[in-house]
Every structure is written in structure tokens, then in C-alpha cells.
All heavy atoms as an XYZ file, in Angstrom:
786
protein
N      53.775    -82.468    -73.300
C      53.171    -81.273    -72.756
C      53.032    -81.423    -71.251
O      52.550    -82.440    -70.763
C      51.796    -81.049    -73.392
C      51.226    -79.711    -73.071
C      49.928    -79.491    -73.844
O      49.905    -79.765    -75.063
O      48.981    -79.062    -73.216
N      53.494    -80.435    -70.530
C      53.417    -80.472    -69.085
C      54.536    -81.259    -68.420
O      54.530    -81.425    -67.212
N      55.509    -81.750    -69.204
C      56.617    -82.515    -68.627
C      57.810    -81.595    -68.441
O      58.167    -80.854    -69.348
C      57.009    -83.695    -69.548
C      58.234    -84.404    -69.005
C      55.840    -84.649    -69.705
N      58.414    -81.654    -67.259
C      59.626    -80.882    -66.986
C      60.761    -81.858    -66.724
O      60.610    -82.822    -65.990
C      59.444    -79.988    -65.762
C      58.548    -78.810    -65.990
C      58.521    -77.930    -64.744
O      58.697    -78.405    -63.631
N      58.308    -76.651    -64.952
N      61.885    -81.568    -67.327
C      63.073    -82.387    -67.100
C      64.015    -81.627    -66.185
O      64.294    -80.458    -66.413
C      63.775    -82.690    -68.427
C      62.953    -83.565    -69.313
C      62.122    -83.171    -70.310
C      62.869    -84.981    -69.264
N      61.530    -84.261    -70.899
C      61.972    -85.395    -70.275
C      63.458    -85.956    -68.462
C      61.659    -86.725    -70.496
C      63.144    -87.287    -68.689
C      62.253    -87.655    -69.693
N      64.515    -82.291    -65.159
C      65.475    -81.687    -64.246
C      66.685    -82.604    -64.140
O      66.549    -83.822    -64.129
C      64.859    -81.485    -62.866
C      63.720    -80.495    -62.878
C      63.187    -80.271    -61.505
C      62.040    -79.269    -61.580
N      61.506    -78.960    -60.275
N      67.837    -81.992    -64.088
C      69.075    -82.751    -63.938
C      69.494    -82.658    -62.475
O      69.588    -81.581    -61.908
C      70.180    -82.198    -64.848
C      69.750    -82.327    -66.308
C      71.480    -82.924    -64.602
C      70.699    -81.689    -67.274
N      69.733    -83.817    -61.896
C      70.074    -83.865    -60.482
C      71.018    -85.044    -60.234
O      71.031    -86.011    -60.988
C      68.794    -84.031    -59.660
C      69.033    -83.871    -58.177
O      70.081    -83.335    -57.788
O      68.158    -84.283    -57.395
N      71.776    -84.930    -59.190
C      72.602    -86.042    -58.719
C      73.652    -86.465    -59.753
O      73.787    -87.631    -60.074
C      71.714    -87.222    -58.335
C      72.401    -88.138    -57.360
O      73.414    -87.783    -56.774
N      71.875    -89.324    -57.214
N      74.406    -85.519    -60.276
C      75.465    -85.797    -61.237
C      76.786    -85.870    -60.482
O      77.097    -85.005    -59.666
C      75.546    -84.707    -62.324
C      74.274    -84.719    -63.146
C      76.769    -84.912    -63.207
C      74.202    -83.595    -64.152
N      77.554    -86.912    -60.742
C      78.863    -87.083    -60.118
C      79.929    -87.092    -61.203
O      79.816    -87.828    -62.171
C      78.923    -88.394    -59.340
C      77.926    -88.457    -58.240
N      78.162    -87.946    -56.996
C      76.673    -88.972    -58.198
C      77.104    -88.136    -56.238
N      76.190    -88.759    -56.942
N      80.957    -86.281    -61.039
C      82.079    -86.245    -61.963
C      83.306    -86.730    -61.213
O      83.600    -86.262    -60.115
C      82.317    -84.811    -62.498
C      83.511    -84.779    -63.426
C      81.074    -84.289    -63.195
N      84.007    -87.692    -61.777
C      85.180    -88.223    -61.110
C      86.198    -88.681    -62.140
O      85.873    -88.917    -63.286
C      84.819    -89.387    -60.181
C      84.122    -90.514    -60.877
C      84.834    -91.584    -61.401
C      82.743    -90.526    -61.034
C      84.204    -92.620    -62.053
C      82.104    -91.556    -61.682
C      82.834    -92.604    -62.186
O      82.203    -93.632    -62.840
N      87.428    -88.793    -61.685
C      88.504    -89.278    -62.540
C      88.501    -90.798    -62.550
O      88.286    -91.421    -61.520
C      89.860    -88.794    -62.021
C      90.042    -87.313    -62.188
O      89.446    -86.717    -63.055
N      90.868    -86.716    -61.360
N      88.752    -91.382    -63.681
C      88.932    -92.816    -63.780
C      90.425    -93.066    -63.842
O      91.110    -92.574    -64.723
C      88.243    -93.369    -65.037
C      88.397    -94.859    -65.253
C      87.782    -95.631    -64.095
C      87.739    -95.266    -66.557
N      90.925    -93.791    -62.867
C      92.364    -93.999    -62.754
C      92.690    -95.478    -62.861
O      91.985    -96.312    -62.319
C      92.860    -93.494    -61.407
S      92.343    -91.817    -61.060
N      93.751    -95.771    -63.552
C      94.174    -97.153    -63.672
C      95.071    -97.519    -62.505
O      95.764    -96.684    -61.948
C      94.948    -97.374    -64.983
O      96.076    -96.501    -64.981
C      94.078    -97.099    -66.181
N      95.040    -98.777    -62.138
C      95.902    -99.278    -61.078
C      97.214    -99.764    -61.650
O      97.548    -99.478    -62.800
N      97.952   -100.511    -60.864
C      99.223   -101.051    -61.361
C      98.990   -101.934    -62.584
O      98.011   -102.683    -62.634
C      99.731   -101.881    -60.185
C      99.051   -101.301    -58.992
C      97.717   -100.836    -59.472
N      99.869   -101.849    -63.589
C      99.644   -102.609    -64.825
C      99.870   -104.104    -64.676
O      99.370   -104.877    -65.469
C     100.653   -101.996    -65.803
C     101.701   -101.415    -64.933
C     101.029   -100.983    -63.671
N     100.603   -104.522    -63.649
C     100.794   -105.961    -63.461
C     100.926   -106.269    -61.980
O     101.453   -105.468    -61.212
C     102.037   -106.447    -64.219
O     103.200   -105.883    -63.645
N     100.419   -107.416    -61.601
C     100.535   -107.892    -60.226
C     100.931   -109.355    -60.290
O     100.478   -110.097    -61.165
C      99.222   -107.690    -59.436
C      99.396   -108.193    -57.997
C      98.058   -108.366    -60.103
C      98.237   -107.842    -57.094
N     101.810   -109.735    -59.384
C     102.274   -111.116    -59.349
C     101.998   -111.673    -57.957
O     102.348   -111.054    -56.953
C     103.755   -111.175    -59.655
C     104.285   -112.576    -59.646
C     105.728   -112.619    -60.024
N     106.155   -114.016    -59.945
C     107.329   -114.439    -60.269
N     108.221   -113.576    -60.708
N     107.646   -115.693    -60.166
N     101.360   -112.824    -57.916
C     101.096   -113.513    -56.663
C     101.857   -114.830    -56.687
O     101.786   -115.576    -57.661
C      99.605   -113.753    -56.492
N     102.602   -115.077    -55.625
C     103.409   -116.290    -55.569
C     103.261   -116.924    -54.192
O     103.348   -116.234    -53.172
C     104.867   -115.925    -55.825
C     105.810   -117.088    -55.798
C     107.250   -116.651    -56.053
O     107.504   -115.446    -56.224
O     108.105   -117.538    -56.077
N     103.018   -118.225    -54.170
C     102.951   -118.957    -52.916
C     104.377   -119.127    -52.403
O     105.186   -119.818    -53.006
C     102.277   -120.308    -53.144
C     101.837   -121.077    -51.902
C     100.837   -120.263    -51.094
C     101.232   -122.409    -52.296
N     104.699   -118.461    -51.290
C     106.069   -118.488    -50.775
C     106.190   -119.325    -49.507
O     107.260   -119.398    -48.916
C     106.571   -117.061    -50.498
O     105.638   -116.398    -49.647
C     106.724   -116.285    -51.793
N     105.138   -119.921    -49.080
C     105.117   -120.794    -47.909
C     103.851   -121.612    -47.947
O     103.034   -121.486    -48.866
N     103.651   -122.436    -46.943
C     102.451   -123.286    -46.928
C     101.189   -122.438    -46.913
O     100.209   -122.743    -47.575
C     102.492   -124.233    -45.713
C     103.629   -125.227    -45.863
C     101.161   -124.957    -45.548
C     103.844   -126.097    -44.656
N     101.191   -121.361    -46.161
C     100.008   -120.500    -46.071
C     100.349   -119.028    -46.293
O      99.729   -118.151    -45.735
C      99.336   -120.689    -44.710
C     100.226   -120.248    -43.570
O     101.432   -120.103    -43.726
N      99.635   -120.028    -42.417
N     101.346   -118.756    -47.129
C     101.813   -117.392    -47.348
C     101.835   -117.062    -48.840
O     102.421   -117.799    -49.623
C     103.220   -117.268    -46.763
C     103.824   -115.908    -46.861
C     105.202   -115.881    -46.235
O     105.288   -115.902    -44.998
O     106.177   -115.859    -46.992
N     101.182   -115.969    -49.207
C     101.168   -115.498    -50.590
C     101.878   -114.149    -50.638
O     101.527   -113.233    -49.898
C      99.731   -115.358    -51.132
C      99.743   -114.747    -52.531
C      99.027   -116.691    -51.140
N     102.869   -114.049    -51.500
C     103.602   -112.804    -51.686
C     103.049   -112.105    -52.927
O     103.052   -112.661    -54.020
C     105.092   -113.099    -51.862
O     105.786   -111.913    -52.150
N     102.566   -110.879    -52.750
C     102.037   -110.074    -53.851
C     103.049   -108.980    -54.179
O     103.551   -108.305    -53.281
C     100.713   -109.426    -53.466
C      99.588   -110.361    -53.039
C      98.427   -109.564    -52.478
C      99.147   -111.207    -54.200
N     103.342   -108.812    -55.455
C     104.244   -107.759    -55.922
C     103.627   -107.109    -57.153
O     103.050   -107.792    -57.991
C     105.609   -108.337    -56.303
C     106.343   -108.881    -55.107
O     106.852   -108.122    -54.313
N     106.363   -110.194    -54.976
N     103.759   -105.810    -57.264
C     103.246   -105.106    -58.435
C     104.182   -103.953    -58.754
O     105.014   -103.557    -57.951
C     101.821   -104.600    -58.209
C     101.672   -103.715    -57.021
C     101.779   -102.357    -56.990
C     101.397   -104.128    -55.684
N     101.595   -101.892    -55.710
C     101.349   -102.965    -54.895
C     101.194   -105.355    -55.071
C     101.101   -103.005    -53.527
C     100.949   -105.396    -53.710
C     100.895   -104.232    -52.957
N     104.061   -103.439    -59.970
C     104.878   -102.293    -60.360
C     103.985   -101.157    -60.798
O     102.796   -101.326    -61.010
C     105.881   -102.667    -61.454
C     105.207   -103.104    -62.729
O     104.196   -102.557    -63.117
N     105.756   -104.092    -63.395
N     104.564   -100.002    -60.918
C     103.803    -98.818    -61.330
C     104.267    -98.312    -62.673
O     103.863    -97.248    -63.102
C     103.937    -97.704    -60.284
O     105.319    -97.409    -60.112
C     103.345    -98.124    -58.961
N     105.121    -99.066    -63.354
C     105.598    -98.663    -64.676
C     104.430    -98.663    -65.654
O     103.627    -99.581    -65.671
C     106.699    -99.613    -65.176
C     107.894    -99.542    -64.227
C     107.117    -99.282    -66.595
C     108.931   -100.603    -64.469
N     104.318    -97.615    -66.427
C     103.249    -97.530    -67.414
C     102.075    -96.697    -66.949
O     101.213    -96.344    -67.722
N     102.014    -96.347    -65.670
C     100.952    -95.479    -65.187
C     101.263    -94.044    -65.563
O     102.401    -93.675    -65.805
C     100.818    -95.594    -63.665
C     100.108    -96.859    -63.254
O      98.934    -97.013    -63.544
N     100.824    -97.758    -62.621
N     100.233    -93.219    -65.540
C     100.441    -91.826    -65.882
C     100.856    -91.002    -64.663
O     100.958    -89.808    -64.722
C      99.180    -91.235    -66.517
C      97.971    -91.386    -65.627
O      98.040    -91.967    -64.556
N      96.852    -90.859    -66.075
N     101.126    -91.656    -63.550
C     101.581    -90.982    -62.333
C     102.909    -91.598    -61.903
O     103.156    -92.771    -62.117
C     100.574    -91.176    -61.192
C      99.187    -90.677    -61.519
C      99.141    -89.190    -61.384
N      97.805    -88.730    -61.751
C      97.479    -87.473    -61.832
N      98.341    -86.550    -61.565
N      96.278    -87.123    -62.176
N     103.739    -90.802    -61.279
C     104.984    -91.364    -60.747
C     104.672    -92.082    -59.442
O     103.676    -91.810    -58.787
C     106.012    -90.252    -60.510
O     105.606    -89.452    -59.421
N     105.526    -93.002    -59.071
C     105.279    -93.784    -57.857
C     105.215    -92.897    -56.626
O     104.513    -93.188    -55.677
C     106.333    -94.901    -57.698
C     107.685    -94.333    -57.353
C     105.895    -95.917    -56.674
N     105.898    -91.751    -56.629
C     105.866    -90.867    -55.472
C     104.538    -90.121    -55.367
O     104.215    -89.598    -54.316
C     107.020    -89.847    -55.538
O     106.913    -89.113    -56.759
C     108.363    -90.536    -55.476
N     103.761    -90.062    -56.434
C     102.480    -89.375    -56.389
C     101.391    -90.238    -55.753
O     100.373    -89.727    -55.329
C     102.051    -88.966    -57.797
N     101.603    -91.550    -55.684
C     100.600    -92.424    -55.092
C     100.606    -92.280    -53.577
O     101.649    -92.321    -52.937
C     100.855    -93.887    -55.460
C     100.631    -94.185    -56.905
C     101.647    -94.704    -57.691
C      99.401    -93.963    -57.492
C     101.439    -94.982    -59.020
C      99.182    -94.231    -58.824
C     100.206    -94.745    -59.591
N      99.428    -92.111    -53.001
C      99.316    -92.042    -51.554
C      99.332    -93.441    -50.954
O      99.887    -93.651    -49.884
C      98.046    -91.309    -51.149
C      98.099    -89.838    -51.476
C      96.915    -89.076    -50.932
O      96.011    -89.689    -50.333
O      96.904    -87.860    -51.107
N      98.672    -94.362    -51.626
C      98.638    -95.727    -51.125
C      98.120    -96.666    -52.199
O      97.665    -96.237    -53.250
C      97.761    -95.845    -49.880
C      96.271    -95.674    -50.150
C      95.451    -95.710    -48.885
O      95.902    -95.317    -47.826
N      94.228    -96.178    -49.001
N      98.224    -97.939    -51.910
C      97.652    -98.983    -52.743
C      96.645    -99.737    -51.895
O      96.957   -100.139    -50.765
C      98.732    -99.953    -53.239
C      99.751    -99.296    -54.122
C     100.949    -98.840    -53.614
C      99.499    -99.134    -55.481
C     101.889    -98.239    -54.416
C     100.434    -98.523    -56.301
C     101.620    -98.073    -55.766
N      95.434    -99.898    -52.397
C      94.421   -100.679    -51.715
C      94.436   -102.088    -52.283
O      94.348   -102.273    -53.496
C      93.035   -100.067    -51.883
C      92.893    -98.758    -51.138
O      93.661    -98.467    -50.225
N      91.922    -97.956    -51.515
N      94.548   -103.073    -51.407
C      94.624   -104.467    -51.812
C      93.313   -105.145    -51.455
O      92.869   -105.093    -50.305
C      95.798   -105.181    -51.099
C      97.094   -104.425    -51.379
C      95.885   -106.631    -51.539
C      98.206   -104.784    -50.440
N      92.698   -105.762    -52.457
C      91.429   -106.458    -52.264
C      91.638   -107.949    -52.478
O      92.460   -108.365    -53.289
C      90.380   -105.948    -53.261
C      90.045   -104.492    -53.059
C      90.813   -103.490    -53.651
C      88.979   -104.118    -52.273
C      90.510   -102.155    -53.459
C      88.657   -102.784    -52.075
C      89.432   -101.808    -52.674
O      89.134   -100.487    -52.475
N      90.860   -108.736    -51.743
C      90.955   -110.192    -51.874
C      89.554   -110.781    -52.019
O      88.621   -110.364    -51.352
C      91.640   -110.796    -50.654
C      91.704   -112.311    -50.701
C      92.455   -112.884    -49.551
N      91.683   -112.709    -48.329
C      92.164   -112.957    -47.118
N      93.409   -113.350    -46.961
N      91.413   -112.788    -46.071
N      89.460   -111.752    -52.894
C      88.227   -112.515    -53.078
C      88.541   -113.957    -52.714
O      89.518   -114.535    -53.205
C      87.761   -112.427    -54.534
C      86.510   -113.206    -54.818
C      86.086   -113.032    -56.261
C      84.839   -113.863    -56.521
N      84.320   -113.659    -57.860
N      87.737   -114.540    -51.826
C      87.927   -115.923    -51.412
C      86.768   -116.761    -51.945
O      85.608   -116.455    -51.674
C      88.004   -116.025    -49.888
C      88.086   -117.429    -49.381
C      89.209   -118.197    -49.617
C      87.035   -117.987    -48.684
C      89.287   -119.502    -49.157
C      87.107   -119.287    -48.221
C      88.236   -120.041    -48.459
N      87.101   -117.781    -52.722
C      86.108   -118.654    -53.357
C      85.071   -117.814    -54.097
O      85.422   -117.047    -54.968
C      85.493   -119.612    -52.354
C      86.477   -120.683    -51.915
O      87.396   -121.032    -52.652
N      86.309   -121.201    -50.714
N      83.812   -117.893    -53.735
C      82.750   -117.162    -54.437
C      82.333   -115.877    -53.726
O      81.370   -115.229    -54.134
C      81.523   -118.077    -54.621
C      81.805   -119.324    -55.442
C      82.353   -119.018    -56.825
O      81.855   -118.085    -57.482
O      83.296   -119.719    -57.251
N      83.037   -115.498    -52.662
C      82.716   -114.264    -51.945
C      83.028   -113.048    -52.817
O      83.739   -113.150    -53.815
C      83.524   -114.160    -50.647
C      83.156   -115.252    -49.646
O      82.079   -115.850    -49.790
O      83.963   -115.493    -48.728
N      82.530   -111.893    -52.415
C      82.841   -110.642    -53.104
C      84.233   -110.167    -52.720
O      84.797   -110.591    -51.709
C      81.826   -109.562    -52.727
C      80.437   -109.850    -53.279
O      80.337   -110.521    -54.317
O      79.454   -109.406    -52.648
N      84.787   -109.252    -53.520
C      86.062   -108.623    -53.176
C      85.886   -107.812    -51.896
O      84.913   -107.072    -51.752
C      86.527   -107.688    -54.287
C      87.201   -108.314    -55.494
C      87.388   -107.269    -56.578
C      88.530   -108.930    -55.127
N      86.829   -107.959    -50.973
C      86.820   -107.162    -49.749
C      88.191   -106.525    -49.580
O      89.204   -107.083    -49.992
C      86.494   -108.012    -48.500
O      87.426   -109.081    -48.399
C      85.085   -108.575    -48.574
N      88.200   -105.349    -48.964
C      89.459   -104.653    -48.729
C      90.282   -105.440    -47.723
O      89.842   -105.698    -46.602
C      89.199   -103.239    -48.210
C      90.434   -102.391    -47.940
C      91.221   -102.147    -49.217
C      90.042   -101.076    -47.297
N      91.458   -105.835    -48.130
C      92.359   -106.621    -47.291
C      93.313   -105.707    -46.526
O      93.522   -105.871    -45.331
C      93.150   -107.604    -48.163
C      94.176   -108.485    -47.493
C      93.516   -109.417    -46.489
C      94.914   -109.306    -48.544
N      93.883   -104.727    -47.230
C      94.858   -103.840    -46.599
C      95.088   -102.620    -47.469
O      94.720   -102.595    -48.641
C      96.181   -104.577    -46.396
N      95.720   -101.617    -46.877
C      96.185   -100.428    -47.594
C      97.652   -100.241    -47.237
O      98.022   -100.351    -46.067
C      95.369    -99.209    -47.206
N      98.476    -99.999    -48.233
C      99.915    -99.869    -48.004
C     100.501    -98.858    -48.981
O      99.934    -98.601    -50.032
C     100.617   -101.242    -48.163
O     102.014   -101.085    -47.905
C     100.430   -101.805    -49.555
N     101.647    -98.311    -48.618
C     102.363    -97.422    -49.541
C     103.479    -98.180    -50.253
O     104.152    -97.623    -51.106
C     102.923    -96.210    -48.789
O     103.788    -96.646    -47.757
N     103.690    -99.449    -49.890
C     104.700   -100.287    -50.538
C     104.152   -100.885    -51.831
O     102.949   -100.827    -52.088
C     105.120   -101.424    -49.603
C     105.800   -100.911    -48.340
O     106.585    -99.955    -48.444
O     105.519   -101.463    -47.259
N     105.026   -101.466    -52.639
C     104.591   -102.148    -53.861
C     104.665   -103.665    -53.685
O     104.887   -104.401    -54.637
C     105.445   -101.712    -55.066
O     106.814   -101.981    -54.781
C     105.238   -100.245    -55.388
N     104.488   -104.098    -52.444
C     104.435   -105.528    -52.147
C     103.584   -105.733    -50.899
O     103.366   -104.804    -50.111
C     105.836   -106.104    -51.929
C     106.535   -105.514    -50.730
C     106.417   -106.103    -49.482
C     107.300   -104.371    -50.846
C     107.033   -105.551    -48.374
C     107.931   -103.815    -49.744
C     107.794   -104.409    -48.504
N     103.092   -106.944    -50.730
C     102.279   -107.283    -49.556
C     102.325   -108.792    -49.372
O     102.347   -109.541    -50.358
C     100.834   -106.818    -49.756
C      99.959   -107.088    -48.562
C      99.993   -106.257    -47.454
C      99.113   -108.187    -48.536
C      99.196   -106.503    -46.347
C      98.311   -108.435    -47.432
C      98.367   -107.590    -46.343
O      97.578   -107.843    -45.257
N     102.335   -109.239    -48.135
C     102.291   -110.671    -47.849
C     100.967   -110.984    -47.175
O     100.602   -110.368    -46.166
C     103.477   -111.104    -46.962
C     104.781   -110.892    -47.718
C     103.315   -112.562    -46.541
C     106.023   -111.230    -46.946
N     100.237   -111.909    -47.768
C      98.940   -112.339    -47.236
C      99.112   -113.722    -46.626
O      99.707   -114.610    -47.231
C      97.904   -112.372    -48.371
C      96.510   -112.690    -47.860
O      96.228   -112.459    -46.671
O      95.689   -113.171    -48.676
N      98.586   -113.887    -45.431
C      98.645   -115.175    -44.748
C      97.278   -115.840    -44.829
O      96.288   -115.312    -44.318
C      99.081   -114.990    -43.289
C     100.470   -114.406    -43.190
C     100.657   -113.041    -43.011
C     101.590   -115.214    -43.330
C     101.938   -112.509    -42.942
C     102.870   -114.690    -43.267
C     103.031   -113.333    -43.075
O     104.291   -112.813    -43.022
N      97.231   -116.969    -45.491
C      95.979   -117.673    -45.722
C      95.587   -118.476    -44.487
O      96.440   -119.059    -43.819
C      96.119   -118.604    -46.924
C      96.714   -117.970    -48.189
C      96.841   -119.013    -49.282
C      95.870   -116.801    -48.637
N      94.288   -118.505    -44.204
C      93.836   -119.247    -43.029
C      93.160   -120.569    -43.388
O      92.990   -121.420    -42.536
C      92.888   -118.388    -42.163
C      91.733   -117.839    -43.000
C      93.640   -117.259    -41.505
C      90.676   -117.125    -42.200
N      92.788   -120.726    -44.654
C      92.186   -121.984    -45.086
C      92.380   -122.166    -46.579
O      92.645   -121.217    -47.297
C      90.699   -122.032    -44.726
C      89.856   -120.948    -45.366
C      88.413   -121.008    -44.891
O      87.988   -121.984    -44.301
N      87.662   -119.966    -45.142
N      92.264   -123.395    -47.021
C      92.416   -123.683    -48.438
C      91.231   -123.182    -49.236
O      90.124   -123.054    -48.718
N      91.458   -122.881    -50.482
C      90.396   -122.391    -51.356
C      90.993   -121.589    -52.492
O      92.198   -121.583    -52.716
N      90.147   -120.890    -53.198
C      90.576   -120.068    -54.331
C      90.636   -118.610    -53.903
O      89.652   -118.046    -53.425
C      89.595   -120.230    -55.480
C      89.984   -119.440    -56.688
C      89.005   -119.656    -57.806
N      89.376   -118.833    -58.930
C      88.674   -118.733    -60.019
N      87.570   -119.426    -60.151
N      89.065   -117.960    -60.989
N      91.803   -117.995    -54.095
C      92.008   -116.598    -53.728
C      92.304   -115.784    -54.978
O      93.115   -116.185    -55.802
C      93.192   -116.464    -52.763
C      92.920   -117.027    -51.389
C      93.092   -118.374    -51.117
C      92.502   -116.192    -50.357
C      92.846   -118.895    -49.852
C      92.260   -116.697    -49.092
C      92.430   -118.044    -48.846
O      92.181   -118.545    -47.595
N      91.640   -114.649    -55.106
C      91.903   -113.708    -56.198
C      92.218   -112.351    -55.565
O      91.630   -111.981    -54.555
C      90.692   -113.572    -57.112
S      90.263   -115.087    -57.972
N      93.142   -111.622    -56.189
C      93.579   -110.341    -55.639
C      93.416   -109.229    -56.665
O      93.508   -109.453    -57.862
C      95.056   -110.418    -55.223
C      95.297   -111.401    -54.114
C      95.653   -112.713    -54.395
C      95.171   -111.017    -52.791
C      95.867   -113.624    -53.377
C      95.389   -111.920    -51.769
C      95.737   -113.224    -52.070
O      95.945   -114.123    -51.064
N      93.193   -108.018    -56.146
C      93.117   -106.815    -56.979
C      93.818   -105.696    -56.216
O      93.626   -105.555    -55.011
C      91.658   -106.451    -57.233
C      91.472   -105.256    -58.140
C      90.002   -104.953    -58.338
O      89.389   -104.375    -57.455
N      89.458   -105.358    -59.462
N      94.640   -104.930    -56.929
C      95.345   -103.807    -56.312
C      94.929   -102.535    -57.036
O      94.965   -102.466    -58.261
C      96.878   -103.988    -56.403
C      97.594   -102.772    -55.832
C      97.308   -105.250    -55.674
N      94.536   -101.529    -56.252
C      94.167   -100.235    -56.821
C      95.103    -99.167    -56.279
O      95.391    -99.122    -55.089
C      92.723    -99.874    -56.451
C      91.695   -100.763    -57.110
C      90.301   -100.269    -56.823
C      89.274   -101.133    -57.522
N      87.912   -100.632    -57.287
N      95.596    -98.311    -57.187
C      96.464    -97.203    -56.798
C      95.597    -96.011    -56.411
O      94.625    -95.695    -57.085
C      97.380    -96.829    -57.962
N      95.953    -95.348    -55.310
C      95.191    -94.210    -54.816
C      96.103    -92.991    -54.780
O      97.209    -93.056    -54.252
C      94.646    -94.488    -53.395
C      93.870    -93.296    -52.870
C      93.779    -95.742    -53.383
N      95.640    -91.893    -55.356
C      96.397    -90.649    -55.268
C      95.453    -89.475    -55.186
O      94.267    -89.574    -55.508
C      97.385    -90.488    -56.431
C      96.758    -90.430    -57.792
C      96.379    -89.225    -58.346
C      96.568    -91.590    -58.519
C      95.819    -89.169    -59.599
C      95.996    -91.538    -59.778
C      95.619    -90.337    -60.319
N      95.972    -88.351    -54.719
C      95.186    -87.144    -54.556
C      95.454    -86.250    -55.763
O      96.563    -85.788    -55.976
C      95.601    -86.446    -53.271
C      94.703    -85.297    -52.921
O      94.163    -84.618    -53.788
N      94.563    -85.027    -51.643
N      94.426    -86.008    -56.566
C      94.537    -85.194    -57.767
C      93.866    -83.846    -57.514
O      92.684    -83.682    -57.744
C      93.897    -85.919    -58.945
C      94.106    -85.199    -60.263
O      94.850    -84.210    -60.306
O      93.506    -85.640    -61.266
N      94.625    -82.917    -56.969
C      94.122    -81.575    -56.664
C      92.891    -81.635    -55.762
O      91.895    -80.971    -55.999
C      93.830    -80.810    -57.947
N      92.972    -82.455    -54.711
C      91.875    -82.554    -53.757
C      90.870    -83.646    -54.064
O      90.004    -83.929    -53.264
N      90.971    -84.256    -55.234
C      90.059    -85.338    -55.608
C      90.813    -86.650    -55.459
O      91.841    -86.853    -56.084
C      89.559    -85.180    -57.051
C      88.785    -83.877    -57.192
C      88.697    -86.361    -57.454
C      88.431    -83.533    -58.630
N      90.304    -87.506    -54.581
C      90.945    -88.798    -54.363
C      90.583    -89.705    -55.518
O      89.425    -89.886    -55.863
C      90.503    -89.412    -53.026
C      90.848    -88.484    -51.863
C      91.135    -90.793    -52.841
C      92.326    -88.198    -51.714
N      91.603    -90.253    -56.136
C      91.409    -91.088    -57.317
C      92.024    -92.447    -57.076
O      93.085    -92.571    -56.512
C      92.062    -90.405    -58.504
S      91.802    -91.214    -60.055
């Protein structure tokens, strides 16, 4: 009694999958070659605006490393440690960036 419920701050967005596979290969002493494909996505490769590449070093959080329209990237390492990578596909879906 006397309680009012209000709905506020609702966000609706598309959930989009990134590339289905990514391959990282050490191609030099301090060079990592990243390659990924877009086969299996529900979008054609021409629909993607860019790919955002994230890197995690040791126990740090993922940080944006680069944005590219290619399906490959070369990362130059500055020190030894554990590196993890994540690639996200970005496209414009009728004005909504996904």
C-alpha cells in the first residue's frame, strides 16, 4: 500500500558475436601475428565497419589495442609475460552500432 513502481533507465541493444576463431602466432622474437575469419557470422565481411582488438597483459584488464578493417593484426610486444587477445566485430545495424 502506498508503493509505486516506475520503470526507468532501460537499454535495448543487439548482442553480436565476434569472429568465430582467432589465431595468434609468435612470428618473431617480439612479434605476434593475429588472424581471424568471419565465416559463420550472420553478417558478411563487407558489412563490418571494423574489428576492435583487445589485449590483456598478465593480470591486467583487457584494454583496446587497435581498431582495423582488416582480418589480421601484428602486435609488437615490449616485455615478456602472458598476453591474451580478444577481437570484436563492429557493424552499423540501421544506426545502432553493434
